[in-house]
C-alpha positions in Angstrom: 10.7 -12.0 -2.5 10.1 -14.9 -0.2 13.1 -15.2 2.4 14.8 -18.2 2.4 14.7 -20.0 6.0 17.2 -19.6 8.6 19.4 -22.8 8.3 19.5 -25.4 11.2 22.6 -25.7 12.9 23.4 -29.1 11.1 22.8 -26.9 8.0 25.2 -24.5 9.2 28.2 -26.8 10.2 27.5 -28.9 6.5 28.0 -25.5 5.0 31.1 -25.0 7.3 32.9 -28.6 6.0 32.3 -27.7 2.4 33.6 -24.4 2.4 36.4 -25.6 4.2 37.3 -28.1 1.7 36.7 -25.9 -0.9 39.4 -23.8 0.9 41.9 -26.7 0.9 41.4 -27.3 -2.7 42.0 -23.5 -3.9 38.1 -23.5 -5.4 37.2 -20.3 -2.7 37.4 -17.1 -3.9 36.6 -14.2 -1.6 33.9 -12.6 -3.2 31.8 -15.8 -3.5 33.5 -17.1 0.1 31.7 -13.8 1.8 28.8 -14.2 -0.2 28.3 -18.2 1.0 29.5 -17.9 4.4 26.6 -15.1 4.9 24.2 -17.3 3.2 25.1 -20.2 5.3 24.2 -18.6 8.1 21.1 -17.3 6.9 22.0 -13.4 7.0 20.8 -10.7 5.1 23.4 -8.3 4.0 22.5 -5.9 6.0 22.1 -8.7 9.3 25.8 -9.7 8.3 26.8 -6.6 8.3 25.4 -5.4 11.8 27.2 -8.6 12.8 30.9 -7.4 11.7 30.1 -3.6 12.2 30.0 -2.7 8.7 27.5 -1.0 6.2 25.5 -2.9 4.0 27.3 -1.3 1.3 30.7 -3.0 2.2 29.6 -6.6 2.3 27.8 -5.9 -1.0 30.8 -4.7 -2.4 33.0 -7.5 -1.0 30.5 -10.0 -2.9 30.6 -8.5 -6.0 34.5 -8.2 -5.5 34.5 -4.5 -6.0 36.0 -3.6 -2.6 39.2 -3.8 -1.0 38.8 -5.0 2.6 41.1 -4.5 5.4 43.1 -7.6 7.0 41.4 -6.8 9.8 38.0 -6.6 8.2 38.9 -10.4 6.4 39.8 -11.6 9.8 36.3 -10.9 11.3 34.4 -12.3 8.4 36.3 -15.2 8.8 36.1 -16.1 12.4 32.7 -17.0 11.9 33.3 -20.1 10.0 36.6 -20.9 11.8 38.7 -19.6 9.1 41.9 -17.3 9.8 43.4 -15.2 6.4 46.5 -16.9 4.5 47.8 -17.5 1.7 47.0 -21.0 0.0 49.3 -22.8 -2.4 47.7 -22.5 -6.4 47.2 -25.5 -7.8 49.5 -26.5 -10.4 
């Protein structure tokens, strides 16, 4: 299986803008957000885990929606894309 190429700085910025817009619209959920942040940087689960001092299994479980990450872990992940952890109002 071919590995995707690392995104350019411009692609990373575009990914960041897209994710931020989805977050503002309330259209971004944790498992998919983590996967998209990781892929936005062109990282494998193992590389992403090492960057955050997590295990690959923890990253895989977060992305699958089966983990219960701590606030500290969520904050680490969010900081990579300039996100903070907080509540977002639900769309009516």
